[in-house]
C-alpha positions as semicolon CSV with decimal commas, in nm:
position;residue;x (nm);y (nm);z (nm)
1;M;-0,035;0,015;0,011
2;G;0,093;0,387;-0,018
3;P;0,046;0,697;-0,177
4;T;0,036;0,742;-0,552
5;A;0,348;0,829;-0,684
6;S;0,575;0,605;-0,367
7;G;0,694;0,317;-0,599
8;K;0,432;0,036;-0,547
9;T;0,464;-0,041;-0,884
10;Q;0,839;-0,116;-0,888
11;I;0,858;-0,285;-0,562
12;A;0,579;-0,546;-0,689
13;L;0,750;-0,661;-0,982
14;Q;1,134;-0,701;-0,847
15;L;0,925;-0,922;-0,581
16;H;0,758;-1,088;-0,874
17;D;1,125;-1,177;-1,030
18;D;1,244;-1,276;-0,693
19;L;0,979;-1,499;-0,573
20;D;0,653;-1,714;-0,566
21;V;0,410;-1,438;-0,646
22;E;0,089;-1,382;-0,828
23;L;0,011;-0,996;-0,821
24;I;-0,382;-0,859;-0,738
25;S;-0,403;-0,475;-0,843
26;V;-0,601;-0,293;-0,580
27;D;-0,664;-0,012;-0,781
28;S;-1,025;0,154;-0,838
29;S;-0,992;0,307;-1,171
30;Q;-0,715;0,038;-1,356
31;V;-1,021;-0,186;-1,340
32;Y;-1,147;-0,010;-1,662
33;R;-0,998;-0,102;-1,968
34;G;-0,865;0,209;-2,187
35;M;-0,796;0,353;-1,825
36;D;-0,407;0,392;-1,917
37;I;-0,275;0,674;-1,918
38;G;-0,375;0,892;-1,584
39;T;-0,416;0,539;-1,441
40;A;0,006;0,524;-1,427
41;K;-0,082;0,203;-1,581
42;P;0,133;-0,094;-1,608
43;A;0,246;-0,075;-2,022
44;P;0,084;-0,409;-2,178
45;S;0,450;-0,517;-2,243
46;V;0,495;-0,498;-1,887
47;L;0,133;-0,696;-1,786
48;K;0,230;-0,943;-2,017
49;R;0,530;-0,974;-1,830
50;Y;0,428;-0,900;-1,491
51;P;0,037;-1,079;-1,508
52;H;-0,164;-0,845;-1,229
53;H;-0,491;-0,995;-1,173
54;L;-0,843;-0,732;-1,173
55;I;-0,642;-0,508;-1,469
56;D;-0,861;-0,450;-1,702
57;I;-1,203;-0,631;-1,682
58;R;-1,480;-0,328;-1,710
59;D;-1,611;-0,111;-1,931
60;I;-1,581;0,236;-1,813
61;R;-1,964;0,183;-1,893
62;E;-1,993;-0,129;-1,694
63;P;-2,008;-0,087;-1,334
64;Y;-1,751;-0,194;-1,069
65;N;-1,755;-0,134;-0,678
66;V;-1,569;-0,181;-0,364
67;A;-1,779;-0,535;-0,330
68;S;-1,700;-0,625;-0,648
69;F;-1,377;-0,596;-0,515
70;R;-1,409;-0,770;-0,223
71;R;-1,557;-1,120;-0,374
72;D;-1,375;-1,136;-0,662
73;A;-1,035;-1,026;-0,433
74;I;-1,069;-1,290;-0,161
75;S;-1,187;-1,575;-0,480
76;L;-0,869;-1,484;-0,636
77;I;-0,616;-1,476;-0,215
78;H;-0,763;-1,852;-0,234
79;S;-0,706;-1,935;-0,580
80;I;-0,343;-1,832;-0,574
81;A;-0,275;-1,994;-0,240
82;G;-0,412;-2,322;-0,367
83;R;-0,158;-2,330;-0,611
84;G;0,110;-2,297;-0,344
85;R;0,166;-1,891;-0,463
86;L;0,173;-1,603;-0,254
87;P;-0,082;-1,381;-0,295
88;V;0,047;-0,988;-0,332
89;L;-0,231;-0,648;-0,352
90;V;-0,045;-0,383;-0,479
91;G;-0,235;-0,044;-0,488
92;G;-0,377;0,261;-0,376
93;T;-0,774;0,255;-0,322
94;M;-0,740;0,246;0,082
95;F;-1,124;0,183;0,097
96;Y;-1,090;-0,170;-0,128
97;F;-0,878;-0,184;0,231
98;S;-1,014;-0,147;0,415
99;A;-1,324;-0,364;0,233
100;L;-1,084;-0,654;0,249
101;E;-1,014;-0,666;0,597
102;Y;-1,379;-0,538;0,808
103;G;-1,581;-0,589;0,562
104;I;-1,867;-0,456;0,431
105;S;-2,234;-0,476;0,531
106;E;-2,476;-0,667;0,325
107;L;-2,674;-0,353;0,338
108;P;-3,017;-0,284;0,069
109;G;-2,891;-0,196;-0,309
110;S;-2,828;0,129;-0,452
111;D;-3,063;0,313;-0,588
112;S;-2,951;0,528;-0,844
113;A;-3,268;0,803;-0,865
114;V;-3,266;0,810;-0,509
115;R;-2,881;0,922;-0,496
116;E;-2,827;1,187;-0,744
117;E;-3,134;1,312;-0,565
118;A;-2,979;1,314;-0,258
119;K;-2,663;1,477;-0,454
120;R;-2,854;1,696;-0,561
121;E;-3,007;1,803;-0,209
122;L;-2,672;1,770;-0,045
123;S;-2,538;2,061;-0,321
124;R;-2,834;2,233;-0,285
125;K;-2,801;2,267;0,069
126;G;-2,524;2,140;0,217
127;N;-2,346;1,860;0,455
128;R;-2,534;1,915;0,768
129;H;-2,869;2,025;0,603
130;L;-2,891;1,644;0,525
131;Y;-2,711;1,530;0,888
132;D;-2,993;1,700;1,054
133;F;-3,247;1,548;0,833
134;L;-3,126;1,199;0,885
135;T;-3,039;1,252;1,311
136;S;-3,430;1,388;1,328
137;V;-3,577;1,057;1,218
138;D;-3,223;0,843;1,334
139;P;-3,128;0,888;1,689
140;H;-2,841;0,695;1,717
141;L;-2,728;0,760;1,347
142;S;-2,397;0,972;1,506
143;G;-2,236;0,707;1,650
144;Y;-2,186;0,538;1,253
145;V;-2,223;0,894;1,037
146;R;-2,031;1,169;1,063
147;A;-2,189;1,560;0,903
148;S;-1,833;1,596;0,706
149;D;-1,828;1,244;0,560
150;T;-1,998;1,309;0,250
151;Q;-2,033;0,902;0,126
152;R;-2,152;0,773;0,426
153;L;-2,429;1,033;0,462
154;L;-2,513;0,996;0,136
155;R;-2,522;0,636;0,134
156;A;-2,756;0,671;0,531
157;V;-3,004;0,906;0,279
158;E;-3,041;0,694;0,013
159;L;-3,079;0,353;0,243
160;Y;-3,352;0,555;0,424
161;R;-3,556;0,674;0,119
162;V;-3,478;0,296;-0,010
163;S;-3,570;0,101;0,318
164;G;-3,814;0,333;0,539
165;H;-3,571;0,214;0,788
166;P;-3,321;0,426;1,008
167;P;-2,944;0,341;0,858
168;S;-2,823;0,242;1,296
169;R;-3,095;-0,021;1,243
170;L;-2,952;-0,105;0,937
171;F;-2,600;-0,102;1,007
172;R;-2,669;-0,316;1,343
173;Q;-2,840;-0,542;1,128
174;F;-2,632;-0,603;0,913
175;P;-2,243;-0,600;1,036
176;P;-1,989;-0,643;0,821
177;K;-1,799;-0,960;0,810
178;K;-1,415;-0,923;0,919
179;L;-1,160;-1,088;0,658
180;D;-1,051;-1,480;0,777
181;I;-0,735;-1,498;0,619
182;N;-0,358;-1,341;0,863
183;L;-0,282;-1,048;0,649
184;V;0,093;-0,891;0,642
185;K;-0,018;-0,514;0,551
186;I;0,319;-0,311;0,404
187;A;0,302;0,080;0,374
188;L;0,473;0,246;0,111
189;F;0,647;0,617;0,197
190;C;0,878;0,878;0,123
191;S;1,058;1,055;0,397
192;D;1,136;1,304;0,199
193;R;0,706;1,459;0,090
194;S;0,931;1,711;-0,084
195;I;1,007;1,458;-0,357
196;L;0,737;1,297;-0,316
197;H;0,530;1,631;-0,495
198;Q;0,758;1,616;-0,717
199;R;0,726;1,312;-0,846
200;I;0,342;1,450;-0,876
201;A;0,377;1,653;-1,023
202;G;0,676;1,562;-1,256
203;R;0,395;1,201;-1,351
204;F;0,123;1,411;-1,416
205;R;0,305;1,705;-1,683
206;E;0,408;1,359;-1,860
207;M;0,057;1,215;-1,831
208;L;-0,062;1,461;-2,012
209;E;0,246;1,532;-2,274
210;T;0,180;1,118;-2,325
211;G;-0,201;1,220;-2,420
212;L;-0,435;1,207;-2,126
213;I;-0,697;1,477;-2,261
214;G;-0,760;1,322;-2,571
215;E;-0,764;0,951;-2,310
216;V;-1,044;1,105;-2,173
217;E;-1,191;1,243;-2,439
218;R;-1,213;0,903;-2,666
219;L;-1,384;0,728;-2,315
220;V;-1,621;0,942;-2,341
221;Q;-1,717;0,977;-2,699
222;G;-2,041;0,924;-2,713
223;V;-2,159;0,959;-2,277
224;S;-2,487;1,145;-2,257
225;R;-2,324;1,249;-1,974
226;P;-2,015;1,151;-1,838
227;E;-1,989;1,346;-1,543
228;S;-2,177;1,096;-1,409
229;L;-1,963;0,772;-1,438
230;P;-1,819;0,644;-1,130
231;A;-1,448;0,602;-1,368
232;M;-1,388;0,966;-1,458
233;R;-1,463;1,051;-1,060
234;S;-1,147;0,979;-1,013
235;V;-0,904;1,216;-0,935
236;G;-0,654;1,330;-1,280
237;Y;-1,019;1,218;-1,477
238;R;-1,228;1,455;-1,323
239;Q;-0,916;1,763;-1,351
240;V;-0,909;1,689;-1,747
241;L;-1,307;1,600;-1,825
242;E;-1,376;1,995;-1,636
243;Y;-1,093;2,153;-1,882
244;L;-1,335;1,991;-2,263
245;Q;-1,634;2,064;-2,101
246;H;-1,577;2,380;-1,926
247;G;-1,229;2,532;-2,108
248;G;-0,947;2,651;-1,947
249;R;-0,613;2,749;-1,979
250;H;-0,354;2,404;-2,028
251;R;-0,154;2,493;-1,734
252;E;-0,452;2,600;-1,501
253;L;-0,546;2,221;-1,590
254;Q;-0,195;2,092;-1,459
255;E;-0,238;2,303;-1,077
256;R;-0,566;2,160;-1,066
257;G;-0,464;1,773;-1,129
258;I;-0,111;1,864;-0,937
259;V;-0,260;2,014;-0,635
260;A;-0,601;1,707;-0,677
261;T;-0,350;1,401;-0,685
262;R;-0,161;1,574;-0,366
263;R;-0,445;1,617;-0,196
264;L;-0,507;1,226;-0,251
265;A;-0,197;1,118;-0,132
266;K;-0,281;1,350;0,142
267;R;-0,558;1,120;0,233
268;Q;-0,381;0,805;0,180
269;L;-0,109;0,881;0,372
270;T;-0,321;0,962;0,696
271;W;-0,552;0,651;0,614
272;L;-0,279;0,445;0,692
273;R;-0,125;0,603;0,956
274;N;-0,502;0,487;1,070
275;Q;-0,414;0,138;1,063
276;A;-0,301;-0,100;1,248
277;N;-0,012;-0,346;1,266
278;V;0,131;-0,170;0,932
279;I;0,519;-0,216;0,852
280;W;0,659;0,112;0,710
281;L;0,878;0,104;0,397
282;D;1,081;0,382;0,314
283;T;1,130;0,393;-0,064
284;L;1,435;0,626;-0,048
285;H;1,604;0,381;0,129
286;P;1,812;0,211;-0,118
287;G;1,786;-0,179;0,066
288;C;1,372;-0,119;0,063
289;A;1,337;-0,362;-0,193
290;D;1,541;-0,611;0,003
291;G;1,434;-0,569;0,281
292;L;1,121;-0,646;0,176
293;R;1,232;-0,977;0,006
294;I;1,391;-1,079;0,336
295;F;1,093;-1,069;0,515
296;L;0,897;-1,217;0,274
297;R;1,122;-1,499;0,276
298;E;1,302;-1,550;0,611
299;H;1,315;-1,309;0,931
300;P;1,356;-0,966;0,886
301;L;1,545;-0,680;1,023
302;V;1,297;-0,523;1,202
303;I;1,373;-0,168;1,378
304;R;1,089;0,057;1,549
305;F;1,115;0,472;1,389
306;H;1,202;0,720;1,652
307;D;1,053;1,020;1,411
308;H;0,710;1,023;1,529
309;R;0,552;1,074;1,215
310;H;0,595;0,659;1,321
311;S;0,560;0,627;1,643
312;G;0,490;0,266;1,711
313;R;0,467;0,163;1,407
314;T;0,800;-0,113;1,262
315;A;1,022;-0,059;0,943
316;V;1,157;-0,318;0,725
317;C;1,513;-0,178;0,599
318;S;1,821;-0,388;0,512
């Protein structure tokens, strides 16, 4: 796991070279065919040599959600382990990692019309209005949903309007089931944040130079409301789509994309720091990949960080 541009793919390829592993992509955008440049998807030649499960399995018009991922990932983990190989999950979609480990509730299905109406209401009146409405019909909601958590708030509104029951009752009735498989959770980070920011900026500029705008144009061709596609809400794609729909300067698009990607990386790191039992790897350390191979193959040299940002966490170094 790790923030965008932290070097996850390269580490995964090195593990594939040295160990008997199979790679499972944990990326909510790389599942879609044609979303190549903006997702930093490995090139076809790389995927041929280093196959990744769960890449290029959907058209952008076909839904793929966290429940689909969890089902597919668990099936793949069992089948890979059954072949005597090590399943290695690699990616940056933290919600998918969380759902895999802690489970998701088997709640009533989604209703797109109800959800779109809730989004319009949110846009007009704000989070607090929806939260106040929900707490008026569900006094126990605060134990499950915060007013600032837009996605969970919208889902709670949808659940109430579809089922007619308080969302907190549904959450209690359908508790998530945790994964019954032991996980080793490895997080990549850059000890020098400025280097990560440089990587992010350089990579987004390169994406634009190598045809990201044209890629988005091809993907949404013939789609009446492309902004409604989940695939087009991804960082980078959303900014390019807004540029195509509303115009603007290329320089402004570049800056918006870089800022949005930095914010994504910050959210990813915040999520990782709140996880338990995480092994942290500094990708700027020259022995990063070797340390990980040692950890997976034999007995690692495990040290504790004294840096307050990673206090109480462990790290593997050569």
